[in-house]
C-alpha positions in Angstrom: 64.4 27.1 44.6 64.8 29.8 42.0 62.1 32.4 42.2 60.9 35.4 40.2 59.4 38.5 41.8 56.3 39.6 39.8 52.9 41.1 40.4 50.1 38.6 40.3 49.0 40.0 36.9 52.5 39.9 35.4 52.8 36.3 36.6 49.5 35.3 35.1 50.5 36.6 31.7 53.9 35.0 31.8 52.2 31.7 32.7 49.6 32.0 29.9 52.3 32.8 27.4 53.9 29.4 28.0 50.9 27.1 27.6 50.8 24.8 24.6 48.6 21.9 23.5 49.6 18.8 21.5 47.2 17.2 19.2 48.2 14.1 17.2 51.8 15.1 17.7 51.4 18.7 16.5 52.3 21.3 19.1 50.2 24.5 19.1 50.6 27.6 21.3 47.3 27.7 23.2 46.9 31.3 24.3 47.1 33.6 21.4 46.5 36.8 23.3 44.2 38.9 25.5 41.2 40.9 24.5 40.3 43.7 27.0 38.5 46.8 28.0 40.1 48.7 30.8 38.5 50.3 33.9 39.7 51.1 37.4 39.4 47.4 38.2 42.0 46.1 35.8 43.9 49.0 34.1 46.7 49.3 36.7 47.0 45.6 37.3 46.6 43.4 34.3 46.6 46.5 32.1 50.1 47.4 33.3 51.3 43.9 32.7 49.9 43.9 29.2 51.6 47.2 28.5 55.0 46.5 30.0 55.4 42.7 29.9 53.0 40.9 27.6 55.6 38.5 26.2 54.3 37.2 22.9 50.7 37.7 23.8 48.8 39.9 21.4 46.4 42.5 22.8 43.1 43.4 21.1 41.0 46.3 22.4 37.4 45.3 22.7 34.5 47.8 22.3 31.9 45.9 24.3 32.8 43.3 26.9 30.1 40.8 25.7 31.2 41.4 22.1 34.9 40.8 22.7 34.1 37.6 24.7 31.9 36.3 21.9 34.8 37.1 19.5 37.2 35.1 21.7 34.7 32.1 21.8 34.3 32.2 18.1 38.1 32.3 17.6 38.4 29.2 19.8 35.5 27.4 18.0 36.9 28.2 14.5 40.4 27.1 15.8 38.9 23.7 16.7 39.3 24.5 20.4 43.1 24.4 20.0 43.8 28.1 20.6 42.1 30.8 22.7 42.1 34.5 23.5 41.6 35.4 27.2 39.3 38.4 28.1 39.8 41.0 30.8 37.4 43.6 32.1 36.9 45.9 35.0 34.6 45.1 37.9 30.8 45.6 38.1 29.1 46.3 34.8 32.2 45.6 32.8 32.5 42.1 34.3 28.7 41.4 34.1 28.7 42.2 30.4 30.7 39.0 29.9 28.2 36.7 31.7 26.1 36.1 28.5 29.2 35.2 26.6 30.3 32.8 29.4 27.0 31.0 29.1 27.3 30.9 25.4 30.7 29.3 25.6 29.8 26.8 28.3 26.6 25.6 26.5 28.6 25.1 23.3 31.5 23.4 25.0 34.0 26.2 23.9 37.0 27.2 25.9 36.8 30.8 27.1 39.1 32.3 29.7 37.6 35.3 31.5 39.7 37.5 33.8 37.3 40.1 35.3 38.4 42.6 37.9 36.9 42.2 41.4 36.4 44.0 44.7 39.4 44.9 46.8 40.5 41.9 48.8 41.9 44.1 51.6 38.5 45.9 51.8 40.2 49.1 52.9 38.5 51.5 50.5 35.1 49.6 50.5 32.7 50.2 48.9 34.5 51.2 45.8 33.0 52.5 42.6 30.8 49.9 40.9 31.1 47.5 43.8 28.1 45.3 44.5 27.4 45.1 48.3 25.4 42.1 49.6 24.5 42.8 53.2 24.0 39.2 54.1 27.2 37.9 52.6 30.1 40.4 52.1 32.2 37.8 50.2 29.7 38.0 47.3 30.6 40.3 44.4 29.2 40.9 40.9 31.7 38.3 39.6 29.9 35.5 41.6 27.3 35.8 38.8 29.7 33.8 36.6 29.5 30.7 38.8 26.5 29.0 37.1 27.8 29.7 33.6 31.4 28.7 34.2 32.9 25.2 34.1 35.5 26.4 36.6 35.4 29.5 38.8 38.0 30.8 41.3 38.9 34.0 43.1 42.6 34.9 43.5 42.4 36.5 46.9 46.2 36.2 47.5 48.9 36.4 44.8 50.2 32.9 45.5 46.8 31.4 44.9 47.3 32.1 41.2 49.5 29.0 40.9 46.8 26.4 41.7 44.0 28.4 40.1 46.0 28.7 36.8 46.7 25.0 36.6 43.1 24.1 37.3 42.0 26.6 34.7 44.2 25.0 32.1 42.9 21.6 33.1 39.4 22.6 32.2 40.2 24.7 29.2 42.1 21.9 27.5 39.7 19.1 28.4 37.5 18.2 25.4 34.8 16.8 27.7 34.9 19.5 30.5 35.7 22.6 28.6 33.6 25.8 28.7 34.0 29.2 30.3 36.6 29.5 33.0 36.4 32.6 35.3 39.3 33.8 37.4 38.1 36.7 39.5 41.0 39.1 40.0 40.6 41.5 43.0 42.0 44.8 41.8 44.5 45.2 44.6 45.8 41.6 44.4 46.5 42.1 40.6 49.2 44.5 41.6 50.6 42.6 44.7 53.9 40.9 44.2 55.1 37.5 45.1 58.3 35.4 44.7 56.9 32.9 42.3 58.9 29.6 41.7 60.5 29.9 38.3 59.2 26.5 37.4 55.7 27.9 37.4 56.6 29.6 34.1 58.2 26.6 32.4 56.7 25.7 29.1 53.8 23.3 29.6 52.4 21.1 26.9 48.9 19.8 27.5 48.6 16.7 25.5 45.1 16.2 24.2 45.1 12.4 24.1 42.3 10.8 22.1 40.2 8.8 24.5 39.8 5.3 23.0 36.4 3.6 23.3 36.0 0.7 25.7 36.1 -2.6 23.8 32.8 -3.7 25.5 31.1 -0.5 24.5 32.0 -1.1 20.9 30.8 -4.7 21.1 27.5 -3.6 22.6 27.0 -0.9 19.9 27.9 -3.3 17.1 25.7 -6.0 18.4 22.7 -3.6 18.5 23.5 -2.3 15.0 23.7 -5.7 13.4 20.1 -6.3 14.4 18.8 -3.1 12.8 17.9 -2.2 9.2 17.4 1.5 9.1 20.2 3.3 10.9 20.7 7.1 10.9 23.9 8.8 11.9 23.6 12.3 13.4 26.8 14.3 13.1 27.2 16.9 15.9 29.9 19.5 16.6 32.1 16.8 18.2 32.8 15.5 14.6 34.6 18.7 13.8 36.4 19.1 17.1 37.7 15.5 16.7 38.7 16.2 13.1 36.6 13.1 12.3 34.9 14.2 9.1 36.8 11.8 6.9 36.0 8.9 9.3 32.3 9.7 9.3 32.2 9.8 5.5 34.1 6.5 5.2 31.8 4.9 7.9 28.6 6.1 6.2 29.8 5.0 2.7 31.0 1.6 3.9 27.6 0.6 5.4 25.1 2.7 3.4 24.1 4.8 6.5 22.5 8.2 5.8 23.9 11.1 7.7 22.0 14.0 9.2 23.7 17.1 10.7 23.0 19.2 13.7 23.7 23.0 13.5 27.1 22.5 15.1 27.8 19.4 12.9 26.8 20.9 9.6 29.6 20.8 6.9 30.8 17.5 8.3 30.0 16.1 4.9 29.8 18.2 1.7 26.2 19.0 0.8 26.3 16.9 -2.4 27.6 13.7 -0.7 25.0 11.1 -1.7 24.5 10.1 2.0 24.2 13.7 3.4 20.5 14.2 4.1 21.1 17.7 5.6 19.9 19.2 8.9 17.7 17.2 11.3 15.0 18.3 13.7 13.1 21.5 14.1 15.2 23.2 11.4 15.8 20.0 9.5 15.2 18.9 5.9 12.3 16.8 4.8 14.7 14.0 3.8 16.5 13.9 7.2 13.3 14.2 9.2 11.5 11.4 7.4 14.5 9.2 7.9 14.6 10.1 11.6 11.0 9.2 12.0 11.5 5.7 10.6 15.0 5.0 11.9 15.4 1.9 14.2 18.8 3.0 15.5 20.3 6.5 15.8 24.0 6.9 16.0 24.7 10.3 17.6 28.3 11.4 17.1 29.4 14.4 19.1 25.9 15.7 19.7 24.3 16.8 23.0 20.8 16.1 21.5 19.3 19.6 22.0 15.5 19.9 21.6 16.1 21.4 18.1 18.0 18.2 17.1 15.4 15.9 18.5 12.4 18.1 17.7 11.5 18.2 21.4 12.0 14.3 21.4 9.3 13.9 18.7 11.7 13.3 15.7 12.2 9.6 16.3 8.8 8.0 15.7 9.8 4.3 15.5 8.8 2.7 18.8 11.7 0.3 18.4 14.3 3.0 17.9 17.4 2.7 20.0 20.4 5.1 20.4 24.1 4.7 20.2 25.8 7.8 21.6 29.4 8.5 20.8 30.7 11.4 22.8 33.9 12.3 24.6 31.6 13.6 27.4 29.9 11.0 29.6 27.2 13.5 30.4 26.2 13.6 26.7 26.8 10.0 25.9 24.3 8.9 28.6 21.4 10.7 27.1 18.2 9.2 25.6 18.9 5.9 27.4 21.3 5.0 24.7 24.4 2.8 24.6 27.1 5.1 25.8 30.4 5.0 23.9 32.3 7.6 25.9 35.3 8.3 23.6 36.9 10.5 21.1 34.7 10.6 18.0 37.5 9.7 15.5 38.7 6.7 17.6 35.2 5.4 18.3 34.0 5.6 14.6 37.1 3.8 13.5 36.6 1.0 16.1 32.9 0.7 15.3 33.7 0.6 11.6 36.1 -2.3 12.1 33.5 -4.2 14.2 30.7 -3.8 11.7 33.0 -4.8 8.8 33.9 -8.0 10.6 30.2 -8.6 11.0 29.5 -7.9 7.3 26.9 -5.3 8.3 25.0 -3.3 5.7 21.9 -1.1 6.1 18.6 -2.3 4.8 17.7 0.8 2.8 16.2 -0.2 -0.6 18.0 0.5 -3.9 17.6 4.2 -4.7 15.6 5.0 -1.6 18.0 7.5 -0.2 18.8 9.0 -3.6 15.1 9.6 -4.1 14.8 11.5 -0.7 17.9 13.5 -1.4 16.8 14.3 -4.9 13.4 15.6 -3.7 15.1 17.8 -1.1 17.6 19.2 -3.6 14.7 20.2 -5.9 13.0 21.9 -2.9 16.2 23.9 -2.2 16.5 24.9 -5.8 12.8 26.1 -5.8 13.3 28.2 -2.6 16.6 29.6 -3.9 14.9 30.7 -7.1 11.8 32.0 -5.4 11.1 35.5 -6.7 8.4 37.7 -5.1 6.7 40.6 -6.9 6.6 42.6 -3.7 10.4 42.3 -3.0 13.3 40.1 -2.2 12.5 36.8 -0.4 14.9 35.7 2.3 15.4 32.3 0.7 16.1 33.9 -2.6 18.7 36.1 -1.0 20.4 33.1 0.6 20.4 31.4 -2.8 22.3 34.3 -4.4 24.8 34.4 -1.5 25.4 30.6 -1.5 26.1 30.8 -5.3 28.3 33.8 -5.0 30.5 32.8 -2.1 33.6 30.6 -2.6 33.6 27.0 -1.2 36.2 27.9 1.4 34.4 31.0 2.6 33.1 30.9 6.2 29.7 32.0 7.3 28.8 32.9 10.9 25.3 33.0 12.3 23.5 32.5 15.6 19.9 33.7 16.0 16.6 34.6 14.4 15.0 33.0 11.4 18.3 32.7 9.5 19.7 29.7 11.4 16.6 27.7 10.4 17.0 28.6 6.7 20.7 28.1 6.8 20.4 24.7 8.4 17.9 23.5 5.8 19.2 25.3 2.7 22.8 26.2 2.9 25.1 24.1 0.7 28.4 23.7 2.5 31.2 22.3 0.3 34.1 22.1 2.8 34.4 21.3 6.6 34.3 24.2 9.1 32.9 26.7 6.7 29.5 26.7 8.5 30.0 28.4 11.9 26.7 28.5 13.8 26.3 29.3 17.4 23.0 27.6 18.2 23.5 26.1 21.6 22.6 29.4 23.2 21.3 31.0 19.9 22.7 34.3 21.3 21.5 37.4 19.5 24.4 39.7 18.9 27.0 36.9 18.5 27.1 37.2 14.7 29.3 40.3 14.1 31.6 39.6 17.0 31.7 35.9 16.0 32.7 36.8 12.5 35.6 38.9 13.8 36.7 36.0 16.0 36.4 33.5 13.2 38.4 35.8 10.9 41.2 36.0 13.4 41.4 32.2 13.2 41.2 32.2 9.4 43.8 34.8 8.3 43.6 35.3 4.6 40.2 33.8 4.3 36.8 35.5 3.7 34.4 35.4 6.7 30.7 36.5 6.5 28.4 37.4 9.3 24.8 36.4 8.3 22.7 38.5 10.7 19.2 39.9 11.1 18.5 43.5 11.8 17.4 42.6 15.4 20.6 40.9 16.3 22.7 43.7 14.6 21.0 46.3 16.7 21.7 44.4 19.9 25.5 44.1 19.3 27.6 45.2 16.5 30.5 46.9 18.3 33.2 44.5 17.2 32.7 45.7 13.6 34.8 48.7 14.8 37.4 46.3 16.3 37.7 44.5 12.9 38.4 47.9 11.3 41.0 48.8 14.0 42.8 45.4 13.6 42.6 45.4 9.8 40.8 42.0 10.0 38.2 42.2 7.2 34.7 40.7 7.7 31.6 41.1 5.5 28.3 41.6 7.3 25.3 40.4 5.4 22.5 42.2 7.2 19.0 40.9 6.5 16.6 43.8 7.3 13.1 42.3 7.8 11.9 45.1 10.2 12.0 43.3 13.5 12.3 40.1 15.4 10.5 38.2 12.7 11.5 34.7 13.8 9.6 35.1 17.1 6.9 37.0 15.4 6.3 33.9 13.2 6.4 31.6 16.2 3.9 33.6 18.2 1.5 33.8 15.2 1.8 30.1 14.8 0.6 29.6 18.3 -2.6 31.7 18.1 -1.2 35.3 18.5 -2.1 38.1 16.1 1.4 39.3 16.4 2.6 41.5 19.3 5.7 43.4 20.2 8.1 41.8 17.7 8.2 44.2 14.7 10.0 47.5 14.5 6.9 49.7 14.0 5.9 53.1 15.3 3.5 53.4 18.1 0.0 54.5 17.0 -1.6 57.2 19.1 -5.1 55.9 18.4 -4.5 52.4 19.7 -1.4 52.9 21.9 0.2 49.9 20.3 3.2 49.3 18.1 1.1 48.8 15.0 2.1 51.8 12.9 4.4 51.9 9.9 7.7 50.1 9.8 10.6 52.2 11.1 12.9 53.0 8.2 16.5 52.4 9.2 19.6 53.0 7.1 22.0 50.4 8.3 24.4 51.0 5.5 24.8 54.7 6.5 25.4 53.5 10.1 28.2 51.2 9.0 29.8 53.9 6.9 29.8 56.2 9.9 32.0 53.7 11.7 34.4 53.5 8.8 33.2 50.4 7.0 32.2 50.2 3.4 28.5 49.6 2.8 25.9 48.8 0.2 22.1 48.6 0.2 20.3 46.1 -2.0 16.7 45.3 -2.8 16.9 42.8 -5.6 18.8 39.6 -6.3 20.8 41.3 -9.1 21.9 44.1 -6.8 22.8 41.6 -4.1 25.0 39.6 -6.5 26.8 42.7 -7.6 27.3 44.0 -4.0 28.9 40.7 -3.0 31.4 40.9 -5.8 32.2 44.5 -4.9 32.5 43.7 -1.2 35.0 41.0 -2.0 37.2 43.8 -3.6 36.9 46.2 -0.6 40.0 46.5 1.5 38.1 47.0 4.8 35.1 45.4 6.6 32.0 45.8 4.6 28.2 45.7 5.3 25.6 44.7 2.8 22.1 45.8 3.9 19.6 43.4 2.3 16.0 44.5 2.3 14.0 41.3 2.5 10.3 40.7 2.8 9.2 39.7 6.3 7.8 36.1 6.6 9.7 34.7 3.6 11.7 32.2 5.6 11.2 28.4 5.7 9.2 26.5 8.2 7.8 23.0 8.8 9.1 20.0 6.9 7.5 17.5 9.3 9.1 18.9 12.4 7.8 20.2 15.7 9.1 22.3 18.5 7.5 22.5 21.9 6.6 25.9 23.1 3.9 25.8 25.7 0.6 27.7 25.0 -1.9 28.6 27.7 -5.1 26.6 28.0 -7.0 29.7 28.9 -7.1 32.8 26.7 -9.5 35.4 25.3 -8.6 34.1 21.9 -10.0 30.9 20.5 -7.0 30.6 18.3 -4.8 30.3 21.4 -7.0 27.6 22.9 -6.9 25.7 19.6 -3.1 26.0 19.6 -3.0 24.6 23.1 -5.0 21.5 22.1 -2.6 20.9 19.2 0.4 21.3 21.4 -1.0 18.8 24.0 -1.6 16.3 21.2 2.0 16.6 19.9 3.4 16.2 23.4 1.5 12.9 23.7 3.4 11.7 20.6 6.9 12.7 21.9 9.3 10.5 23.9 9.5 11.1 27.6 13.0 9.8 28.0 
């Protein structure tokens, strides 16, 4: 057998450089490159391999390990899970910084390959710098923290172990149902150890992403249930995009008069002005979608994992006779809510169900104009909020209206946390698929700027906008520098509302007077953070990093700044001063956050009683 003598790290890169996926006959190189930050745990191993023998793999220098891993996940998401960047770090704190990103990727079913350095396998120099020592189990290292947030985890303790580990990693990364974070712990000495690898290990491998067809009996059961129902509602989740099934969903809905509601991950599956698109559903949903969900007698969930925001903590579906049909490539998700499980690729399943319903001459029972009335009412509400001017300053909904009107239909927005995802889910008018990039499985603060950079890598030549609050920006903005370094332009739309206003609103809605969530100075008299708002110049901060920047306080200034930002050759930040508390809320939705039954405040006790009443109205299964 022909062999090639390589270090384990060199072999890993050569293997990754020869991995491809095939989707509907199109062959795509799967691993685009590696993002990394070097330390003693990886610089002379995988770092040497990247310097001397990277093959065609690109290298991108991260500025924060969590940030670069978010960027890699966003790249994979925007690429439809057909391409990835791997991420390498040193041991200890460098590795642990990626744990949050691993959880974010796994929750969102996004492929993310993590290659953290690890303790010396030989143990000769133990304990080394940054090594975690567990006296009761010396095999445990900091990298073991990735186990609960990884879909596959392995430690390469000998160079030849790479072969089985790499193949298993690819199995998970390219599996639509099983994908998520994959962690290969790389002991720093083993990275540099050599082995005579079989040359066949480095042959080009094409991982065919076969579309899983639905079982005939599953389609029969689903069609039989549907034909006995009058008010169906289709909920489009992220799986619609990953399956490239947007056209099939539109044709299905139109053929049978079925209204469509969208999850955060599914939004933009249909254009906003499609007559059957009722907008977001659940806690951050529209009035039209939530009213339909309340009355629906059958819910067709396509590619959704039914998070509590989608189901409004299982209170959204008020019809006692409501049943569920769950189309999902993952059996774990298709089994939820005691529904009929159609475990299959979304595109294949929708096509099959379409044929079955057409044969049965099915049509929904919505009255003439009923859906048009609901959609018209909501459109007028969005128009009102987009035009909402405040004498005291710029309202958040007004700012979003200006941005929505100013951006081009093909522009991509990226968001993740705070009050903005709620407003965007309700109000944002997406005209084209995959232009709404929301990380809301983990709702990870700090994803936005990194995610915009990753999305921009996947959309060369397109315009990508991070829509981020000041709280998230302060947590993590380091990959703004990476975007400048790489010449990959992003525009950061920073909403400065002086704190964590989303949670501030939530706590006040549950009986609190507001505590610990606004960026205020501490008052000496009270000892509390109740002084004046802290003035921050985010535009000056962005300029100090090399970005262009603008500060706006009115809708006119915002509109002008967006036009100027489009002309800028480098990444640009627009600091938008908005009034706290001018976001959307309600629209016949509910979210369960438990409130104590005992408190010094009667408002809290009242909120507890209201919560208990709503829990009694929600589904248990």
